[in-house]
N, C-alpha and C positions, 0 to 999 in steps of 0.2 A: 413647446412641441416636442413630442417624444422622438428620439433618434430612430433611424431605421434599424440599427442593431440594438436589440432590447437592453435596457440599462439595468440589468440585474447583477452586474459586476462592478466593483470599484477598481477599474483598471489603472495601472501605472501608465504614465504618458511615455511609453517606450514602444517602439515598433521595430521588431527584428527582421532582417532580411536574409541573414545567413548565419551559419554556425560552423565551428571547427573544434572537435573534441569537447572540452569543457567551456569553451568560449562562445559568446554570441555577439553579433555585430548589428548595430541599428542602421536604419535607413539613412541616418545623418552621420554615420561614420564612427560612432562611439563603440567601445569594446567593453564587455562585461563578463566576469567570471561567473559561470552559472552553477551555483550551489543550491538551486531549486529544482533543476532538471524537470521542469514542467510538472511540478509536484511529484517528484520521485518516479518519473515515467521515462525520461530519456536515458535509459540504462546504459546504452552504448554511446552516449554523448550526441553531438551534432555532426552531420556530414560523414557518418561512419561509412567507409567505402564499400565494405561487403554488404551492409544493410541497405544502403542506397542502391547498389547494383542489383541486389536480389529483388527489391521492390520494382525497380524499373524493368527488369527482364520479365518478371511475372506479369506486370501490367501489360506488356506487349503480347503475352500469350493469352491469358484469361484472368480476369479479376474476380468475377462472381458468377456462380451458377445456381446457388441455393442448395439447401440440404435435401433436395429431392433426388440428388445424384451423389455418387461417391466422389470424395475429394481427396486425391492421393496425398496432397500436401498436409491435410489435416490428419490423415491416417498416420503419416510418418511422424508428425509432431506429437500425436497422442502416444504412439509407441515409445518415443524417446522420453516423454514425461513419466510414463508408467515405469520405464526401466530405471529412471533416476530417482524415483520417489516411493512413497508408501502405497500409491494408488494402483487400482486395477483397471480403471476406466476414466475417461475424461470427456467432459461436455464443454464445447467452445461457445462463447458468446461475445459481447462487444464492450463491456465496461465492468467496473468494479461493483456498482450497484446491481447490475444484472447478474453478476456472478454470485453475489450474496443472496439475492432473491432465489436464484436457482438452488443454492445450498439449502436454504430454509425449505423450499418445496421438496427437495430430495429427502430431507430429514422427516418432514411430515408424511410424505408418501410412504417411506420405509416403515414408519411407525404404524400407519393405517393398514397397509397391505401385509405387514408382518404380524398382524394379529392384535394390534392395539389401536383401533379407530378412535378411541377417546383421547389419545395423546396427540396434541398439536401445538402446545405452548413451548416457547423457547425462553431459556434464561439468557439474558444479555447483561451488559455491564455499564455502570456509570462511567462517563468519559469516552464511551465508544463512538465511532463514526462508521456507519455501514452503507452510506449512500443517500441519494435524494429522492428515490421513489417513495410512494406513500408507505409501502410496507417497511422499507429500510429506515425511513424517518421514525417509524414507531419502534423499530428495533434499537435505533440510536437513542431515542428518548429525550433529546435535547429540545426544551420548550421553545428556544429561539428558532429552531428549524421547523418546528411543528406549527408555529403560530399562523393562524389564518387559513389553514388547509383542512378545516373541518374535523370530524371525529377521528381519533387515532385508531389505526388498524389494530384489531384485537389480537392477542396471542403472545405478547412479549412481557416478560417479568424482569425488571432491571434490579440488579443488586450491586453493592460496592465491589470495585475491582480489587483483586488480591485478597479476597475475604472468603475463605472456604466455608466458614460457618454460615455466612449469609447464603451461599449457594445451596448448601444442604437444607437450610430452612425454607428455601424457595421451591424445592422439589415437591411436586404434588402428583396426584393420579393423572393429571392432564399434561404433564411435562413430557415432551418428546426428545429434547436435546438442549445443548448448550452451544452458544455462538460467542467466540472470544477472539480478540486480537492478542497475539503474543507480545506485540509492542503497539501501544495505542498511538498512532501517528497524529491525527487531528486532535486527539485528547491531550497532547502535550508530551509525547515521547515517553510515556509511562510504560515500563517493562513489567510483564508478568514474571513473578519470581519462579524459579524452577520448581520450588515446593508447591506453589499455587497451581501451576500448570499440570504437574504430576498428580496433584490432588483432584483436579478436575477429571483427569482420565480415570482415576480410581473411583470417584463418585459416579461417573457415567457407567462404569463397568458394574458397580454395585447395584445400581438402580435400573439397569437395562436401557440407558439413554445413549444418544449419539452425540459425539463431540465434534463440532465444526469449528475450524479456524478461519477467520477473515485475515488472509495474508495479501490483501490487495496492495497494501503499501510496503509491508515489511517482508514480503516474499520475493521470489525470483532473484535470489542472491544478495539482496540489499544488506543483510546482516552478516554475510559471510557463510551462510548455509543456503541451500536452495529454498528452504522454508524456515522461518525463524523458530517455529515450534520444535525443530530438530535439536536446538540447544538444550532443551529440557529432557531429551532422550525419550520422548513419548511418540506414539503412533496415533494420529487423528483418524476419524472415520471419513471426514470430508474436509477439503480445503477450497476456499474461493480465492482466486488471485486475478490480477489484471495489471494495470499501470505498466511496469517494466517488462512484462512478457512480450510486448510487441515493439519495444524500443522507441516508442512514440507513435506507432501505428495503433489505432484503437482496437483493443482486444481484451477479452476476459476468458477465464476458464474455471471450471469446477472439477476438481480431482476427487475421486471417491473410491472407497474399497467396495468389493463386490457385493457385500451384504447390504449396501446402500444403493449402489448404482443399478442393481438388477431390477429394481422396481420402476425405473424410468423406461417404460415400454413405449413403442410407437404411439404417438398421439398424446402422451402425457405431458410433454414439455417441448418447446421448440424455439427457433429463432430464424429470421430470414437471412441476416448477414453473418451470423456467428460462424467462425471457422472457415470463412471463404478462402479461396486460393491465395489472394493477395495478403490477407492478414497472416495466414500460416507460413507464407514465404518469409515474411518479416520475423515471425516468432522462431522459425527454425534457425535463422542466423543468430538471433539472441542466444538460443541454446548452444549453437556452435561455440560462441564466445564464453558463456558463463560455465559450461560444462567441460571446457578444455582443462587438461590437467594443470593444477596449481592456481587456477584463476580465483576460485572462491577463497582459497587460502590467502591470495594477494589482497582480496577485499578486506579480510580480517586484519592483515598487516597495515594496510593504508588507513583503515578505520582506526586502528590503535594509534597511528601517527597523528591523525586528526584529533582524536580524543585527548591525547597527551597535551597537544597544543591548546585545546579548549580548557582543560583542567588548569593549565598555567594561567590562562586569562581569568578564570574564576578566582584564583589566588591573588592575582595582581590587581584586579578591578572589582572588589567586592561591592562597590556602589553601583555597578552595572550588571554584573552576572552573579546569580545566587548559587546555581548548581549546573552541572552538566548531566545530560541524560542520553541514553540511547546505546546502540550497538552497531558495530561495523560502519557502514557509510550511511547510517540513519542516526544522525546526531542532533541534539538540541541543547539549548542553553535557556534555563529559566532566568528571566530578566528582572531587574529591580525597577527601572523605568518601564513605561509601556513598551511591549514588544514591537509595536508599530513604529515607535521612535527609534528603536535599535535598528529595525529593518531599513528605515530611511537613512540612518547614518551609514549603514553598510552599502546601500545603494549609492550614496555620495562617493564612496571609496571605489565603486565599480564592482561590488559583490552582490549577486542576486541570492535572496534567501526567501523563506516562507514562514509565516507566523503559524502558531498552533495554540491549542488551549493551555490554560494555566500560565499565561503570559510567557510562552516559550517561543524562541526563534529557532526555526528548523534549518538544518544544513544537510542537504541530501544531494551531493554531487553525482555526476554519472559514475557508474561502477568502474569505468576505464580511466578515471581521473589519475593523472600521474602525480608522483610525490612533489614535484616542483610546484604544481598548481595548488596542492594542499598547503604548502609553505607560503605561497602567495596569498591564499585566502586567509591564513592565520595572520599574516602581516596586515592585511586589510582590516581584519577584525580588531587587531591591536590598535591600529590608528583610530578606528571608529570608537573603540572603548575609551581611549585616552581623551578623545574629543567629548564624549558623553560624560566621562568622569569630571572633566574640567567644567562642563556646564553645571553638573550637580554641585560641584564645590563652590561655584559662584552664586548659587541660589541662597 
Protein backbone atom coordinates (compact mmCIF):
# COMPACT_ATOMS: atom_id res chain seq x y z
CA UNK A 1 0.00 0.00 0.00
CA UNK A 2 1.30 3.45 -0.90
CA UNK A 3 2.13 5.67 2.11
CA UNK A 4 0.15 8.83 2.77
CA UNK A 5 3.28 10.90 2.08
CA UNK A 6 4.04 10.26 -1.58
CA UNK A 7 7.17 8.08 -1.95
CA UNK A 8 9.06 10.16 -4.49
CA UNK A 9 12.06 10.72 -2.19
CA UNK A 10 14.65 8.32 -0.81
CA UNK A 11 14.63 9.84 2.65
CA UNK A 12 17.27 9.06 5.26
CA UNK A 13 15.80 7.64 8.46
CA UNK A 14 16.42 10.85 10.39
CA UNK A 15 13.82 13.21 11.85
CA UNK A 16 15.06 16.55 13.17
CA UNK A 17 13.17 18.45 15.83
CA UNK A 18 15.41 21.49 16.33
CA UNK A 19 18.62 23.15 15.26
CA UNK A 20 21.19 25.60 16.53
CA UNK A 21 23.67 27.27 14.21
CA UNK A 22 25.20 24.58 12.01
CA UNK A 23 23.91 21.71 14.17
CA UNK A 24 20.70 19.69 13.97
CA UNK A 25 19.15 17.50 16.69
CA UNK A 26 16.96 14.47 16.03
CA UNK A 27 13.80 13.50 17.86
CA UNK A 28 15.77 10.69 19.51
CA UNK A 29 18.49 13.01 20.81
CA UNK A 30 21.29 12.59 18.28
CA UNK A 31 23.31 15.58 17.03
CA UNK A 32 24.54 16.15 13.46
CA UNK A 33 26.76 18.83 11.92
CA UNK A 34 24.80 20.16 8.96
CA UNK A 35 26.98 20.62 5.89
CA UNK A 36 23.97 20.17 3.63
CA UNK A 37 21.98 23.20 4.81
CA UNK A 38 18.76 21.89 3.34
CA UNK A 39 20.55 21.76 -0.04
CA UNK A 40 22.34 25.10 0.32
CA UNK A 41 19.24 26.85 1.66
CA UNK A 42 19.63 27.42 5.42
CA UNK A 43 22.04 30.29 4.80
CA UNK A 44 21.86 31.60 8.38
CA UNK A 45 21.85 28.14 9.91
CA UNK A 46 19.18 26.88 12.30
CA UNK A 47 17.39 28.81 15.01
CA UNK A 48 18.94 32.11 13.99
CA UNK A 49 17.51 34.55 16.56
CA UNK A 50 16.93 37.55 14.28
CA UNK A 51 15.45 35.45 11.48
CA UNK A 52 13.17 33.52 13.83
CA UNK A 53 12.01 36.70 15.55
CA UNK A 54 11.33 38.52 12.28
CA UNK A 55 9.21 35.63 10.98
CA UNK A 56 7.30 35.35 14.25
CA UNK A 57 6.61 39.07 14.47
CA UNK A 58 5.54 39.33 10.83
CA UNK A 59 3.27 36.30 11.22
CA UNK A 60 1.50 38.10 14.07
CA UNK A 61 0.87 41.14 11.86
CA UNK A 62 0.06 39.85 8.37
CA UNK A 63 1.45 36.89 6.42
CA UNK A 64 -0.17 37.16 3.01
CA UNK A 65 -2.26 39.68 1.08
CA UNK A 66 -1.44 38.81 -2.60
CA UNK A 67 0.09 41.07 -5.20
CA UNK A 68 -3.20 42.86 -5.74
CA UNK A 69 -1.88 45.35 -3.18
CA UNK A 70 1.37 47.08 -2.30
CA UNK A 71 3.68 45.10 -0.03
CA UNK A 72 6.06 47.42 1.84
CA UNK A 73 8.32 44.53 2.89
CA UNK A 74 8.75 43.52 -0.77
CA UNK A 75 9.41 47.10 -1.85
CA UNK A 76 12.14 47.44 0.78
CA UNK A 77 13.70 44.10 -0.20
CA UNK A 78 13.68 44.99 -3.90
CA UNK A 79 15.27 48.38 -3.21
CA UNK A 80 18.05 46.71 -1.24
CA UNK A 81 18.73 44.04 -3.87
CA UNK A 82 18.86 46.65 -6.62
CA UNK A 83 21.24 48.80 -4.58
CA UNK A 84 23.54 45.82 -3.94
CA UNK A 85 23.59 44.36 -7.46
CA UNK A 86 23.58 44.93 -11.22
CA UNK A 87 19.77 44.94 -11.34
CA UNK A 88 17.25 47.70 -11.90
CA UNK A 89 14.13 45.74 -10.89
CA UNK A 90 13.17 42.52 -9.07
CA UNK A 91 10.33 40.00 -9.38
CA UNK A 92 9.65 37.79 -6.34
CA UNK A 93 8.40 34.21 -6.54
CA UNK A 94 8.53 31.04 -4.44
CA UNK A 95 11.25 28.66 -5.66
CA UNK A 96 14.29 28.17 -7.82
CA UNK A 97 12.39 26.47 -10.62
CA UNK A 98 9.87 29.30 -10.66
CA UNK A 99 12.66 31.87 -10.72
CA UNK A 100 14.32 30.13 -13.67
CA UNK A 101 10.98 29.88 -15.50
CA UNK A 102 10.47 33.58 -14.88
CA UNK A 103 13.92 34.37 -16.22
CA UNK A 104 13.28 32.46 -19.45
CA UNK A 105 9.91 34.15 -19.86
CA UNK A 106 11.51 37.58 -19.36
CA UNK A 107 14.19 36.85 -21.97
CA UNK A 108 11.64 35.58 -24.49
CA UNK A 109 9.30 38.50 -23.87
CA UNK A 110 12.11 41.05 -24.17
CA UNK A 111 13.18 39.53 -27.50
CA UNK A 112 9.61 39.45 -28.78
CA UNK A 113 8.56 42.94 -27.73
CA UNK A 114 11.99 44.33 -28.50
CA UNK A 115 11.51 43.71 -32.22
CA UNK A 116 12.56 40.06 -32.64
CA UNK A 117 9.44 37.86 -32.29
CA UNK A 118 11.29 35.03 -34.06
CA UNK A 119 13.73 34.72 -31.15
CA UNK A 120 12.63 32.34 -28.39
CA UNK A 121 15.26 29.63 -28.08
CA UNK A 122 17.67 29.42 -25.14
CA UNK A 123 21.16 27.96 -25.13
CA UNK A 124 21.71 25.85 -21.99
CA UNK A 125 24.49 23.54 -20.86
CA UNK A 126 25.22 19.89 -20.25
CA UNK A 127 25.38 19.15 -16.54
CA UNK A 128 22.95 21.94 -15.69
CA UNK A 129 20.03 21.73 -13.29
CA UNK A 130 17.32 24.38 -13.47
CA UNK A 131 14.39 22.78 -11.64
CA UNK A 132 11.58 20.25 -11.92
CA UNK A 133 8.88 22.06 -13.90
CA UNK A 134 8.31 20.75 -17.41
CA UNK A 135 10.01 23.80 -18.91
CA UNK A 136 13.04 23.63 -16.65
CA UNK A 137 13.38 19.88 -17.14
CA UNK A 138 13.76 20.64 -20.84
CA UNK A 139 16.30 23.36 -20.07
CA UNK A 140 18.21 20.89 -17.86
CA UNK A 141 18.11 18.21 -20.53
CA UNK A 142 18.87 15.27 -18.25
CA UNK A 143 17.10 12.19 -19.65
CA UNK A 144 16.79 10.69 -16.16
CA UNK A 145 14.62 13.60 -15.05
CA UNK A 146 12.69 13.78 -18.35
CA UNK A 147 11.77 10.08 -18.47
CA UNK A 148 8.06 9.39 -18.51
CA UNK A 149 6.86 12.98 -18.70
CA UNK A 150 5.98 13.08 -22.38
CA UNK A 151 7.38 15.31 -25.14
CA UNK A 152 10.14 17.67 -24.07
CA UNK A 153 9.22 21.35 -24.05
CA UNK A 154 10.64 22.99 -27.17
CA UNK A 155 13.08 25.84 -27.26
CA UNK A 156 16.26 24.72 -25.49
CA UNK A 157 19.58 23.89 -27.18
CA UNK A 158 22.14 22.19 -24.95
CA UNK A 159 25.88 22.49 -25.51
CA UNK A 160 28.97 21.41 -23.51
CA UNK A 161 29.84 23.54 -20.48
CA UNK A 162 32.95 25.73 -20.65
CA UNK A 163 32.98 25.45 -24.46
CA UNK A 164 32.63 28.81 -26.20
CA UNK A 165 33.02 27.34 -29.67
CA UNK A 166 29.98 25.15 -29.06
CA UNK A 167 28.00 28.16 -27.84
CA UNK A 168 28.83 30.18 -30.94
CA UNK A 169 27.97 27.24 -33.20
CA UNK A 170 24.56 26.89 -31.52
CA UNK A 171 23.55 30.54 -32.02
CA UNK A 172 20.91 30.86 -34.72
CA UNK A 173 18.25 33.27 -35.95
CA UNK A 174 15.79 31.97 -33.30
CA UNK A 175 18.19 32.29 -30.34
CA UNK A 176 17.01 34.75 -27.69
CA UNK A 177 19.53 34.17 -24.94
CA UNK A 178 21.84 32.01 -22.86
CA UNK A 179 21.08 30.52 -19.44
CA UNK A 180 24.05 29.32 -17.40
CA UNK A 181 25.14 28.50 -13.85
CA UNK A 182 28.38 30.16 -12.75
CA UNK A 183 28.90 27.02 -10.66
CA UNK A 184 26.91 23.91 -11.52
CA UNK A 185 25.67 22.64 -8.16
CA UNK A 186 23.70 19.51 -9.01
CA UNK A 187 26.03 18.93 -11.95
CA UNK A 188 28.97 18.24 -9.67
CA UNK A 189 30.34 21.61 -8.49
CA UNK A 190 31.74 22.39 -11.92
CA UNK A 191 32.81 26.03 -12.12
CA UNK A 192 32.60 28.15 -15.24
CA UNK A 193 36.02 29.55 -16.00
CA UNK A 194 36.30 33.35 -16.00
CA UNK A 195 37.28 33.19 -19.68
CA UNK A 196 34.17 31.16 -20.49
CA UNK A 197 31.78 33.44 -18.61
CA UNK A 198 33.36 36.56 -20.10
CA UNK A 199 33.15 34.93 -23.51
CA UNK A 200 29.44 34.33 -23.01
CA UNK A 201 28.97 38.03 -22.25
CA UNK A 202 30.94 38.98 -25.35
CA UNK A 203 29.01 36.56 -27.58
CA UNK A 204 25.66 37.79 -26.28
CA UNK A 205 26.71 41.39 -26.93
CA UNK A 206 27.93 40.52 -30.40
CA UNK A 207 24.73 38.74 -31.46
CA UNK A 208 22.23 40.86 -29.53
CA UNK A 209 21.30 38.08 -27.09
CA UNK A 210 20.44 38.25 -23.39
CA UNK A 211 22.62 36.57 -20.76
CA UNK A 212 20.84 34.97 -17.80
CA UNK A 213 22.50 33.35 -14.79
CA UNK A 214 20.86 30.64 -12.71
CA UNK A 215 22.21 31.53 -9.27
CA UNK A 216 19.62 29.53 -7.33
CA UNK A 217 22.33 27.58 -5.53
CA UNK A 218 25.53 29.56 -5.99
CA UNK A 219 24.01 33.00 -5.34
CA UNK A 220 23.11 34.97 -2.22
CA UNK A 221 26.62 35.00 -0.84
CA UNK A 222 27.47 31.31 -1.05
CA UNK A 223 30.71 31.81 -2.98
CA UNK A 224 31.77 34.98 -1.16
CA UNK A 225 30.08 37.38 -3.58
CA UNK A 226 26.39 38.25 -3.62
CA UNK A 227 26.26 36.46 -6.99
CA UNK A 228 28.90 34.03 -8.23
CA UNK A 229 29.06 35.60 -11.69
CA UNK A 230 30.68 38.65 -10.05
CA UNK A 231 33.94 36.70 -9.77
CA UNK A 232 34.26 36.88 -13.58
CA UNK A 233 33.76 40.64 -13.53
CA UNK A 234 30.79 40.63 -15.91
CA UNK A 235 27.32 42.14 -15.80
CA UNK A 236 24.40 39.79 -16.53
CA UNK A 237 21.09 40.87 -18.01
CA UNK A 238 19.03 38.66 -15.68
CA UNK A 239 19.70 36.51 -12.61
CA UNK A 240 17.42 33.90 -11.05
CA UNK A 241 18.02 33.12 -7.39
CA UNK A 242 16.27 31.29 -4.53
CA UNK A 243 17.39 28.82 -1.82
CA UNK A 244 19.47 30.96 0.57
CA UNK A 245 17.55 34.19 -0.09
CA UNK A 246 14.95 33.29 2.56
CA UNK A 247 17.26 31.47 4.96
CA UNK A 248 15.00 28.41 4.79
CA UNK A 249 11.72 30.18 4.13
CA UNK A 250 10.52 29.36 0.58
CA UNK A 251 11.35 32.21 -1.76
CA UNK A 252 12.78 32.99 -5.18
CA UNK A 253 13.61 36.12 -7.12
CA UNK A 254 14.43 37.27 -10.64
CA UNK A 255 16.69 40.31 -10.83
CA UNK A 256 16.86 42.11 -14.18
CA UNK A 257 18.23 45.18 -15.88
CA UNK A 258 15.75 47.70 -17.22
CA UNK A 259 16.06 46.66 -20.86
CA UNK A 260 14.68 43.23 -19.85
CA UNK A 261 12.37 44.08 -16.94
CA UNK A 262 10.46 46.83 -18.74
CA UNK A 263 8.61 44.30 -20.91
CA UNK A 264 7.00 42.56 -17.92
CA UNK A 265 3.91 44.76 -17.94
CA UNK A 266 0.77 44.09 -15.84
CA UNK A 267 -0.81 40.80 -16.82
CA UNK A 268 2.31 39.37 -18.46
CA UNK A 269 3.48 37.29 -15.48
CA UNK A 270 2.40 36.72 -11.91
CA UNK A 271 2.33 34.68 -8.72
CA UNK A 272 -0.09 34.32 -5.83
CA UNK A 273 2.36 33.82 -2.98
CA UNK A 274 5.55 35.39 -4.34
CA UNK A 275 6.98 38.26 -2.33
CA UNK A 276 4.39 38.10 0.40
CA UNK A 277 5.05 39.95 3.69
CA UNK A 278 6.24 36.87 5.57
CA UNK A 279 8.73 35.74 2.91
CA UNK A 280 10.11 39.25 2.52
CA UNK A 281 10.48 39.70 6.27
CA UNK A 282 12.71 36.62 6.27
CA UNK A 283 14.70 37.71 3.22
CA UNK A 284 15.31 41.18 4.64
CA UNK A 285 16.98 39.60 7.68
CA UNK A 286 19.12 37.45 5.38
CA UNK A 287 20.24 40.62 3.62
CA UNK A 288 20.91 42.28 6.99
CA UNK A 289 23.44 39.55 7.65
CA UNK A 290 25.09 38.92 4.30
CA UNK A 291 25.35 42.60 3.32
CA UNK A 292 26.85 43.61 6.66
CA UNK A 293 30.39 44.98 6.27
CA UNK A 294 32.95 42.19 6.05
CA UNK A 295 30.50 39.29 5.98
CA UNK A 296 31.01 38.18 2.37
CA UNK A 297 34.76 38.50 2.86
CA UNK A 298 34.43 36.20 5.87
CA UNK A 299 32.64 33.63 3.67
CA UNK A 300 35.66 33.71 1.37
CA UNK A 301 38.05 33.26 4.30
CA UNK A 302 36.11 30.38 5.84
CA UNK A 303 35.61 28.84 2.41
CA UNK A 304 39.38 28.91 1.92
CA UNK A 305 39.83 27.18 5.29
CA UNK A 306 37.42 24.44 4.26
CA UNK A 307 39.01 24.12 0.82
CA UNK A 308 42.51 23.79 2.26
CA UNK A 309 41.34 20.99 4.55
CA UNK A 310 39.64 19.24 1.65
CA UNK A 311 42.76 19.55 -0.51
CA UNK A 312 44.72 17.84 2.27
CA UNK A 313 42.19 15.01 2.30
CA UNK A 314 42.56 14.56 -1.46
CA UNK A 315 46.33 14.29 -1.00
CA UNK A 316 46.11 11.91 1.96
CA UNK A 317 43.31 9.63 0.69
CA UNK A 318 43.66 9.22 -3.09
CA UNK A 319 41.67 5.98 -2.94
CA UNK A 320 38.67 7.94 -1.61
CA UNK A 321 38.87 11.45 -3.05
CA UNK A 322 39.98 12.34 -6.56
CA UNK A 323 39.66 16.13 -6.65
CA UNK A 324 38.17 19.08 -4.79
CA UNK A 325 35.86 21.49 -6.56
CA UNK A 326 33.98 24.68 -5.76
CA UNK A 327 34.34 28.15 -4.34
CA UNK A 328 33.57 29.77 -1.00
CA UNK A 329 31.18 27.68 1.06
CA UNK A 330 30.04 25.74 -2.00
CA UNK A 331 32.56 22.90 -1.99
CA UNK A 332 32.61 19.39 -3.38
CA UNK A 333 34.81 16.31 -3.55
CA UNK A 334 34.82 13.99 -6.54
CA UNK A 335 34.88 10.53 -5.00
CA UNK A 336 36.52 7.30 -6.07
CA UNK A 337 33.98 4.98 -4.40
CA UNK A 338 30.30 5.78 -5.04
CA UNK A 339 29.43 9.18 -3.58
CA UNK A 340 26.50 7.56 -1.79
CA UNK A 341 28.94 5.33 0.11
CA UNK A 342 30.98 8.36 1.14
CA UNK A 343 27.81 10.16 2.22
CA UNK A 344 26.85 7.16 4.38
CA UNK A 345 30.32 7.11 5.98
CA UNK A 346 30.03 10.82 6.77
CA UNK A 347 26.57 10.30 8.23
CA UNK A 348 27.99 7.61 10.52
CA UNK A 349 30.46 10.24 11.80
CA UNK A 350 27.66 12.75 12.38
CA UNK A 351 28.18 14.93 9.29
CA UNK A 352 25.35 15.73 6.87
CA UNK A 353 26.25 16.19 3.20
CA UNK A 354 24.58 16.13 -0.22
CA UNK A 355 25.54 14.13 -3.31
CA UNK A 356 25.83 15.71 -6.75
CA UNK A 357 26.57 14.71 -10.33
CA UNK A 358 29.87 13.25 -11.50
CA UNK A 359 30.13 11.21 -8.28
CA UNK A 360 30.64 14.31 -6.14
CA UNK A 361 29.87 14.78 -2.46
CA UNK A 362 28.70 18.34 -1.76
CA UNK A 363 29.62 20.30 1.38
CA UNK A 364 27.48 23.43 1.75
CA UNK A 365 27.39 24.56 5.39
CA UNK A 366 25.41 27.60 6.58
CA UNK A 367 27.12 30.85 5.67
CA UNK A 368 27.46 31.66 9.36
CA UNK A 369 29.38 28.43 10.14
CA UNK A 370 32.20 29.17 12.60
CA UNK A 371 35.77 28.03 11.99
CA UNK A 372 35.57 25.54 14.86
CA UNK A 373 32.70 23.75 13.11
CA UNK A 374 34.67 23.69 9.86
CA UNK A 375 37.55 22.03 11.71
CA UNK A 376 35.12 19.55 13.31
CA UNK A 377 33.71 18.70 9.88
CA UNK A 378 37.20 18.17 8.47
CA UNK A 379 38.00 15.80 11.34
CA UNK A 380 34.80 13.86 10.61
CA UNK A 381 35.73 13.72 6.93
CA UNK A 382 39.18 12.43 7.81
CA UNK A 383 37.80 9.64 10.01
CA UNK A 384 35.29 8.66 7.34
CA UNK A 385 38.00 8.67 4.66
CA UNK A 386 40.30 6.54 6.80
CA UNK A 387 37.49 4.04 7.28
CA UNK A 388 36.71 3.97 3.56
CA UNK A 389 40.39 3.71 2.63
CA UNK A 390 40.75 0.74 4.97
CA UNK A 391 37.75 -0.90 3.38
CA UNK A 392 39.20 -0.39 -0.09
CA UNK A 393 42.58 -1.75 1.04
CA UNK A 394 40.95 -4.93 2.34
CA UNK A 395 39.17 -5.63 -0.94
